[in-house]
VEXVOMI-541263 format. One line per field, with one value per residue (C-alpha): residue number from 1; residue in three letters; x, y, z. Coordinates in Angstrom, 3 decimals, always signed. Layout:
// VEXVOMI-541263
vexkol = (NUM;...)
zadren = (ALA;...)
x = (X;...)
y = (Y;...)
z = (Z;...)
END
This chain:
// VEXVOMI-541263
vexkol = (1;2;3;4;5;6;7;8;9;10;11;12;13;14;15;16;17;18;19;20;21;22;23;24;25;26;27;28;29;30;31;32;33;34;35;36;37;38;39;40;41;42;43;44;45;46;47;48;49;50;51;52;53;54;55;56;57;58;59;60;61;62;63;64;65;66;67;68;69;70;71;72;73;74;75;76;77;78;79;80;81;82;83;84;85;86;87;88;89;90;91;92;93;94;95;96;97;98;99;100;101;102;103;104;105;106;107;108;109;110;111;112;113;114;115;116;117;118;119;120;121;122;123;124;125;126;127;128;129;130;131;132;133)
zadren = (UNK;UNK;UNK;UNK;UNK;UNK;UNK;UNK;UNK;UNK;UNK;UNK;UNK;UNK;UNK;UNK;UNK;UNK;UNK;UNK;UNK;UNK;UNK;UNK;UNK;UNK;UNK;UNK;UNK;UNK;UNK;UNK;UNK;UNK;UNK;UNK;UNK;UNK;UNK;UNK;UNK;UNK;UNK;UNK;UNK;UNK;UNK;UNK;UNK;UNK;UNK;UNK;UNK;UNK;UNK;UNK;UNK;UNK;UNK;UNK;UNK;UNK;UNK;UNK;UNK;UNK;UNK;UNK;UNK;UNK;UNK;UNK;UNK;UNK;UNK;UNK;UNK;UNK;UNK;UNK;UNK;UNK;UNK;UNK;UNK;UNK;UNK;UNK;UNK;UNK;UNK;UNK;UNK;UNK;UNK;UNK;UNK;UNK;UNK;UNK;UNK;UNK;UNK;UNK;UNK;UNK;UNK;UNK;UNK;UNK;UNK;UNK;UNK;UNK;UNK;UNK;UNK;UNK;UNK;UNK;UNK;UNK;UNK;UNK;UNK;UNK;UNK;UNK;UNK;UNK;UNK;UNK;UNK)
x = (+3.396;+6.010;+6.663;+5.422;+7.104;+5.566;+6.121;+7.306;+4.478;+5.895;+6.705;+3.207;+1.358;+3.196;+2.739;-0.966;-1.604;-0.052;-1.970;-5.353;-5.028;-4.157;-7.116;-5.553;-4.492;-6.391;-8.297;-11.024;-10.728;-13.490;-12.005;-8.613;-10.314;-11.918;-8.426;-7.049;-9.912;-10.867;-13.655;-13.236;-14.029;-11.319;-8.724;-9.646;-9.712;-6.181;-4.398;-6.329;-7.911;-5.466;-8.348;-7.610;-4.187;-2.320;-2.317;-0.083;-2.962;-3.863;-0.177;+0.188;-3.110;-2.665;+1.173;+0.097;-2.731;-0.412;+2.369;+0.136;-1.493;+1.904;+3.372;+0.551;-0.669;-4.448;-6.704;-9.684;-12.462;-16.174;-19.206;-21.907;-23.946;-20.996;-20.055;-16.183;-14.269;-10.635;-9.319;-5.847;-3.800;-1.922;+0.958;+2.013;+1.833;+3.262;+2.170;+5.331;+5.271;+8.008;+8.655;+10.267;+10.638;+12.948;+15.000;+17.287;+20.773;+23.405;+21.270;+20.819;+17.697;+18.362;+16.128;+15.328;+14.138;+13.445;+10.782;+9.183;+6.199;+3.205;+1.818;+4.954;+4.157;+7.168;+9.171;+9.509;+7.874;+10.001;+7.988;+8.798;+12.259;+12.630;+10.912;+13.398;+16.472)
y = (+7.971;+7.847;+10.796;+10.115;+11.302;+11.940;+9.229;+10.642;+10.620;+8.117;+5.672;+6.396;+5.444;+2.128;+1.226;+2.205;+0.171;-2.894;-2.183;-1.684;-4.908;-6.951;-8.830;-9.910;-6.469;-6.516;-3.242;-2.477;+0.257;+2.237;+2.076;+3.098;+5.995;+7.003;+6.950;+9.192;+11.540;+11.085;+9.175;+5.764;+6.732;+9.414;+7.038;+4.504;+7.230;+8.568;+5.186;+2.372;+3.943;+6.964;+9.250;+12.040;+13.701;+12.964;+16.413;+17.287;+17.166;+13.555;+12.547;+13.760;+12.303;+8.867;+8.782;+9.421;+6.855;+4.245;+4.905;+4.569;+1.312;-0.189;+0.853;-0.719;+2.617;+1.862;-1.264;-2.261;-2.599;-3.844;-2.692;-4.902;-4.316;-5.591;-2.420;-1.703;+1.441;+2.460;+3.265;+4.554;+2.381;+3.695;+1.655;+0.893;-2.899;-3.598;-6.927;-8.817;-12.296;-14.862;-14.374;-16.648;-15.118;-14.880;-11.743;-10.866;-10.079;-9.295;-10.925;-14.195;-15.240;-15.903;-17.215;-14.548;-15.720;-13.430;-11.510;-8.508;-6.113;-7.861;-4.647;-3.088;-2.753;-0.871;-4.232;-5.013;-8.341;-10.787;-10.392;-6.519;-7.257;-9.587;-7.034;-4.461;-6.644)
z = (+15.571;+12.982;+10.728;+7.253;+4.205;+0.977;-1.610;-4.928;-7.692;-10.048;-7.166;-5.543;-8.767;-9.041;-5.375;-5.475;-8.582;-6.896;-3.596;-5.371;-7.468;-4.411;-3.155;+0.216;+1.263;+4.425;+4.001;+1.428;-1.262;+0.517;+3.912;+2.461;+0.636;+3.724;+5.563;+2.872;+3.058;-0.571;-2.433;-3.538;-7.223;-7.239;-5.754;-8.522;-11.291;-10.263;-9.588;-11.483;-14.582;-14.905;-15.857;-13.362;-12.607;-9.438;-7.669;-4.712;-2.357;-3.495;-3.418;+0.307;+1.503;-0.097;+0.812;+4.460;+4.560;+2.835;+5.249;+8.186;+6.904;+6.046;+9.497;+11.431;+12.928;+11.936;+12.407;+10.882;+13.422;+13.326;+14.928;+16.370;+13.224;+11.206;+9.657;+9.507;+10.202;+10.544;+13.955;+14.975;+17.270;+20.362;+19.394;+15.763;+14.974;+11.562;+9.996;+9.634;+7.640;+6.560;+2.913;+0.334;-3.071;-6.167;-7.020;-9.881;-8.582;-11.289;-13.931;-11.993;-10.213;-6.496;-3.719;-1.100;+2.285;+5.280;+7.292;+5.687;+6.124;+4.664;+3.218;+1.783;-1.875;-2.865;-3.326;-7.243;-7.916;-10.022;-13.229;-13.220;-12.495;-15.538;-17.793;-16.805;-17.204)
END
């Protein structure tokens, strides 16, 4: 297992908002909440609706769960009755994929090609880069 570091609160809020809005993230909100050890409603209240504060306990639990998911330390398994659950892997298997995207570099838009972790939501999308610049 890789050591997990706690993600700073401001960064975690941005990452989790992207994570929860992505419909192709590979894990349901309920299973992610179970992995983090909090309720689905509380997870959504903190990160999507911003009606609850982000406490240190939630910050630590969600950071740990997100890092385990991103690093491929957990897998979604299915029982014979089609219920799904999260299981820890013996060896981490991060999901890598080919990526092609656009990136703002020194005020110019450049093509970025390579291989990256499919579930890394810390990468800033182009629309957010353009809003900042």
